[in-house]
C-alpha positions in Angstrom: 0.0 0.0 0.0 1.4 3.4 -1.0 1.4 6.4 1.3 1.2 10.0 0.5 3.8 12.2 2.2 2.5 15.2 4.1 4.0 18.2 2.3 4.2 20.1 5.6 6.3 17.4 7.1 9.1 17.9 4.6 8.8 21.7 4.4 12.1 23.5 5.2 11.4 26.0 7.9 11.4 29.6 6.9 14.2 31.3 8.9 12.3 34.5 9.8 8.7 34.0 8.9 6.2 36.8 8.7 3.2 36.4 11.0 0.2 35.1 9.0 -1.7 38.4 9.5 1.2 40.4 8.2 2.1 38.2 5.2 -0.3 40.1 3.0 1.3 43.4 3.9 4.7 42.0 3.3 3.7 40.7 -0.2 2.0 44.1 -1.0 5.0 46.1 0.0 7.3 43.7 -1.9 5.2 44.1 -5.0 5.2 47.9 -4.5 9.0 48.2 -4.2 9.5 46.1 -7.3 6.9 48.1 -9.2 8.4 51.6 -8.3 12.0 50.6 -8.8 11.4 49.0 -12.1 9.2 51.8 -13.3 12.0 54.3 -12.6 14.8 52.1 -13.9 13.0 51.3 -17.1 12.0 54.9 -17.8 15.6 56.0 -17.4 17.4 53.1 -19.1 15.0 52.5 -22.0 13.9 56.1 -22.8 15.7 59.0 -21.1 19.2 57.7 -21.6 18.7 56.7 -25.3 17.0 60.1 -25.9 19.8 61.9 -24.2 22.4 60.1 -26.3 20.4 60.9 -29.5 20.4 64.6 -28.7 24.1 64.5 -27.8 25.4 62.6 -30.8 22.8 61.1 -33.3 25.5 59.4 -35.4 27.0 57.5 -32.5 23.8 56.8 -30.5 23.5 53.1 -31.3 27.2 52.3 -30.5 27.1 54.5 -27.4 23.9 52.8 -26.0 25.4 49.4 -26.8 28.6 50.3 -24.8 26.6 51.4 -21.8 24.5 48.2 -22.1 27.6 46.0 -22.2 29.2 47.6 -19.1 25.8 47.5 -17.4 25.4 43.8 -18.1 28.9 43.0 -16.7 28.1 45.1 -13.6 24.7 43.4 -13.1 26.1 39.9 -13.4 28.8 40.7 -10.8 26.6 42.8 -8.5 23.6 40.5 -8.2 25.4 37.7 -6.2 27.7 40.2 -4.5 25.0 42.3 -2.9 23.1 39.1 -2.0 26.1 37.7 -0.3 26.8 40.9 1.6 23.2 41.1 2.8 23.5 37.5 4.0 26.4 38.5 6.1 24.8 41.7 7.5 23.5 42.0 11.1 21.7 45.2 12.0 18.8 46.3 14.0 17.0 46.8 10.7 17.6 43.2 9.7 19.7 41.8 6.8 17.9 42.9 3.7 16.3 46.3 4.3 19.5 48.4 4.8 20.9 47.3 1.4 17.5 47.9 -0.3 17.5 51.4 1.2 21.1 52.0 0.1 20.2 50.9 -3.4 17.2 53.3 -3.5 19.3 56.2 -2.4 22.1 55.3 -4.9 19.6 55.0 -7.8 18.1 58.4 -7.0 21.6 59.9 -6.8 22.6 58.5 -10.2 19.4 59.9 -11.8 20.1 63.3 -10.4 23.7 63.1 -11.7 22.4 62.1 -15.2 20.1 65.2 -15.2 23.3 67.3 -14.7 25.4 65.4 -17.3 26.3 67.1 -20.5 28.9 64.8 -22.1 29.1 61.1 -23.0 31.6 60.2 -20.3 29.4 61.5 -17.5 26.3 59.8 -19.0 28.3 56.5 -19.4 29.5 56.6 -15.7 26.2 57.3 -14.1 24.1 55.2 -16.5 26.4 52.2 -15.8 26.3 52.9 -12.0 22.5 52.5 -12.1 23.0 48.9 -12.9 25.0 48.4 -9.7 22.5 50.2 -7.5 19.5 48.4 -9.2 21.2 45.1 -8.2 21.7 46.5 -4.7 17.9 46.7 -4.5 16.8 43.6 -6.4 19.2 41.0 -5.0 18.4 41.5 -1.2 14.8 42.1 -2.1 14.5 38.8 -3.9 15.9 37.0 -0.9 12.9 38.0 1.2 11.1 35.1 -0.4 13.0 32.3 1.3 13.6 34.4 4.4 10.0 35.2 5.3 7.5 33.3 3.2 6.2 29.7 3.9 7.0 27.3 1.1 3.3 26.8 0.2 3.0 30.6 -0.5 6.2 31.1 -2.4 4.6 30.7 -5.8 2.3 33.6 -5.2 5.1 35.7 -3.7 7.3 35.0 -6.8 4.5 35.8 -9.1 3.9 39.2 -7.4 7.6 40.0 -7.8 7.6 39.1 -11.4 4.4 41.1 -12.0 6.0 44.2 -10.4 9.1 43.8 -12.5 7.3 43.4 -15.8 4.6 46.0 -15.2 7.2 48.4 -13.9 9.4 47.9 -16.9 6.6 48.8 -19.3 5.0 51.5 -17.2 8.4 53.2 -17.0 8.5 53.6 -20.8 5.0 55.1 -20.7 5.8 57.4 -17.7 9.0 58.7 -19.3 7.5 59.8 -22.6 6.1 63.2 -21.4 9.7 64.2 -20.7 11.0 63.8 -24.2 11.4 67.6 -24.5 12.9 68.0 -21.1 15.0 65.0 -20.2 16.7 66.4 -17.1 13.3 67.0 -15.5 12.4 63.4 -16.2 15.4 62.2 -14.3 14.5 64.4 -11.3 10.9 63.1 -11.3 12.0 59.5 -11.3 14.5 60.1 -8.5 11.8 61.8 -6.4 9.5 58.9 -7.1 11.8 56.2 -5.8 12.8 58.2 -2.8 9.3 59.4 -1.8 7.4 56.2 -2.6 10.1 53.5 -2.6 11.6 54.4 0.8 8.4 54.0 2.9 7.5 50.8 1.1 10.9 49.4 1.9 10.4 50.3 5.6 7.1 48.5 5.6 9.0 45.4 4.7 11.1 45.8 7.8 8.1 46.5 10.0 6.7 43.0 9.3 9.9 41.4 10.8 10.3 41.2 14.6 13.3 38.9 14.5 16.9 40.0 14.1 18.6 37.9 11.3 21.8 36.1 12.2 24.5 36.6 9.7 26.1 33.5 8.3 29.6 32.6 9.6 31.2 31.9 6.2 33.6 34.3 4.5 32.9 36.6 1.6 34.7 34.4 -0.9 32.7 31.3 0.2 29.5 33.4 0.1 30.1 34.4 -3.5 31.3 30.9 -4.5 28.1 29.4 -3.2 26.2 31.1 -6.0 27.6 28.6 -8.5 25.1 25.8 -9.3 26.6 23.0 -11.3 24.7 22.4 -14.6 25.9 18.8 -14.5 24.5 18.1 -11.0 21.3 20.2 -11.5 20.5 20.2 -15.2 16.9 21.3 -14.7 18.0 24.5 -12.9 20.6 25.2 -15.7 18.0 24.8 -18.5 15.5 27.1 -16.7 18.3 29.7 -16.2 19.3 29.4 -19.9 15.7 29.7 -21.1 15.0 32.9 -19.2 18.4 34.5 -20.0 18.1 33.8 -23.8 14.5 35.0 -24.1 15.0 38.1 -22.1 18.2 39.1 -23.9 16.5 38.7 -27.2 13.2 40.5 -26.8 14.3 43.3 -24.5 16.7 44.3 -27.3 13.6 45.3 -29.2 12.2 47.3 -26.3 15.6 49.0 -25.7 15.8 50.3 -29.3 12.1 50.9 -29.8 12.5 54.7 -29.8 15.3 54.6 -32.4 13.3 52.2 -34.5 10.4 54.7 -34.7 12.9 57.2 -36.1 15.3 55.1 -38.2 13.2 52.1 -39.2 9.6 53.6 -39.4 10.8 57.1 -40.4 9.3 59.4 -37.8 10.8 62.6 -36.6 12.3 62.7 -33.1 9.2 64.6 -31.8 6.7 62.2 -33.5 8.6 59.2 -32.3 8.6 60.4 -28.7 4.8 61.1 -29.0 4.1 57.6 -30.4 6.3 55.7 -27.9 3.8 55.8 -25.0 1.0 54.3 -27.2 3.2 51.3 -28.1 4.2 50.9 -24.5 0.5 50.9 -23.5 -0.3 48.3 -26.2 2.4 46.0 -24.8 1.2 46.5 -21.2 -2.4 45.8 -22.0 -1.5 42.6 -23.7 0.5 41.5 -20.6 -2.4 42.3 -18.2 -5.0 40.5 -20.4 -3.0 37.2 -20.6 -1.4 36.9 -17.2 -4.3 35.8 -15.0 -6.0 33.3 -17.5 -2.6 31.7 -18.3 -1.8 31.3 -14.6 -5.2 29.8 -13.8 -4.9 27.3 -16.7 -1.5 26.3 -15.5 -2.7 25.8 -11.9 -5.7 23.9 -13.0 -3.8 21.5 -15.3 -0.6 21.4 -13.3 1.3 21.8 -16.6 3.9 24.7 -16.9 6.1 23.7 -19.9 3.4 23.8 -22.7 2.4 27.3 -21.7 6.0 28.6 -21.5 6.8 27.0 -24.9 3.6 28.3 -26.5 4.2 31.8 -25.2 7.8 31.7 -26.5 6.6 30.6 -30.0 4.0 33.3 -30.0 6.7 35.8 -29.0 8.7 34.6 -32.0 5.8 35.0 -34.3 5.2 38.6 -33.1 8.3 39.8 -34.9 6.8 39.1 -38.3 4.4 42.2 -38.7 7.2 44.8 -38.5 9.2 42.9 -41.0 6.3 42.8 -43.4 5.1 46.3 -42.6 7.7 48.7 -41.1 5.0 51.1 -39.9 3.5 52.3 -36.6 0.6 49.9 -37.3 3.0 47.0 -37.8 4.7 47.7 -34.5 1.4 47.9 -32.7 0.3 44.5 -34.0 3.7 43.1 -33.0 3.6 44.5 -29.5 0.0 43.4 -29.0 1.0 39.8 -29.8 4.2 40.2 -27.7 2.2 41.5 -24.7 -0.1 38.4 -24.8 2.9 36.1 -25.1 4.8 37.9 -22.3 1.8 37.8 -20.0 1.4 34.1 -20.4 5.1 33.6 -19.9 5.3 35.7 -16.8 2.5 33.9 -15.1 4.0 30.5 -15.5 7.8 31.2 -15.6 7.9 32.2 -12.0 6.1 29.1 -10.9 8.3 26.9 -13.0 11.5 28.4 -11.5 10.4 27.6 -8.0 10.0 23.9 -9.0 13.6 23.5 -10.2 15.5 24.8 -7.2 18.4 22.4 -6.3 17.9 22.8 -2.5 14.8 24.3 -0.9 17.0 25.0 2.2 19.1 27.4 0.0 16.2 28.9 -2.0 17.4 32.4 -1.4 20.8 31.8 -3.0 19.3 29.8 -5.9 16.6 32.3 -6.6 19.2 35.0 -6.6 21.1 33.1 -9.3 17.9 32.8 -11.4 17.4 36.6 -10.9 20.7 37.1 -12.7 19.1 35.6 -15.8 16.3 38.2 -15.5 18.5 41.2 -14.8 21.4 40.0 -16.9 19.1 39.3 -19.9 17.7 42.8 -19.9 21.1 44.3 -19.3 22.7 42.3 -22.1 19.9 43.2 -24.5 21.2 46.7 -25.6 24.8 45.3 -26.2 23.6 42.4 -28.3 21.1 44.5 -30.2 23.6 47.2 -31.1 25.9 44.6 -32.7 23.0 43.0 -34.6 21.8 46.5 -35.8 25.4 47.3 -37.0 25.6 44.1 -39.0 22.1 43.6 -40.3 20.0 46.7 -39.5 16.7 46.8 -37.7 15.1 44.0 -39.7 18.0 41.8 -38.5 17.2 42.8 -34.9 13.6 41.6 -35.2 14.7 38.3 -36.7 17.3 37.9 -33.9 14.7 38.6 -31.2 12.2 36.2 -32.6 14.9 33.4 -32.9 16.0 34.0 -29.3 12.4 33.8 -28.0 11.8 30.5 -29.7 15.2 29.1 -28.6 14.4 30.2 -25.0 11.1 28.4 -25.2 12.6 25.1 -26.4 15.3 25.3 -23.8 12.7 24.3 -21.1 11.8 21.0 -22.9 14.8 19.0 -21.4 13.5 19.9 -17.9 12.4 16.6 -16.3 11.1 17.7 -12.9 8.3 19.9 -14.3 5.4 18.9 -16.6 
């Protein structure tokens, strides 16, 4: 006679659990911080910085944005595990994570103010690249709240909220930045004020839910950083999930990063018309995401199958690049982004759940989720660098083909995963 194990019996204890009545507040504040930080970061990185570079030197804008993206990618890949390891080692009356998140919020605001005052490429390069370090200073400790404070049976919902905040913020930032096309410095100041005035109290709400003082690990810094390596041979499912997310993000966010330039150089709009059209395209993408995310998640939960939805969404994302290739017009871009939004919405809802099912060790979920977060942040950070090379070689049509191929490859990369249906 077979027996069914009690899932609660094998659940790894949460080190510093939030009280049940405060878990909702913790999740809401976590979502809020992700939303605000990603709104500001996206508006700056994907709209204000590209526009500032275009005004400064139109002939070199693609190469300059690619260089900033390359350095930002390197910084993000290094900073994600570094800030996570440092927060693991911290012991303060505010806990392990919150001081680092607050430091990142302040650093991001400072970089945005500095960008508002920058008038040459070197200054823009330094402070735009520095935003990648401070963004990681927020996201890495923030992501570690999941294993710190959330019961295992609620981690899927917690992860989904974080992903929703990241993606909605990434698109909302593009929309929010567009009114500042004629006054880029003011846009930087507004985003800096947003993360300080709204992000700071939301971060403090996270701390308010925790009554326990975290105990810093005893291992050294080198051991902490080394622990972020997860062997692909030992944990192939984890490696395939990481690869899938990294490839898909690096491909499609290349389109988003250069969307403003495409309106000018591929569709043929003036700088002013491109800036005015940009928010409409961003809204189309956001609406598509919101329409698909809940139904796809419900279907996944009902059937217990994650891989078919991820694969289908990736293929649909690949198909979405066809309209601009056939019709390089605003209409073609709108059709493309509508399809992409539906695909990304389905992908977001299931990808987070899939990632929680391939962790090598539930007792080290914080470290492993931090590594997976490198795929998210690293993919978006790598996108401008990869896209600038593709544009230089094959132009904007080549960029669309490249993004579509990367999306499909990212989807098929989840097929070898054996622990998830």
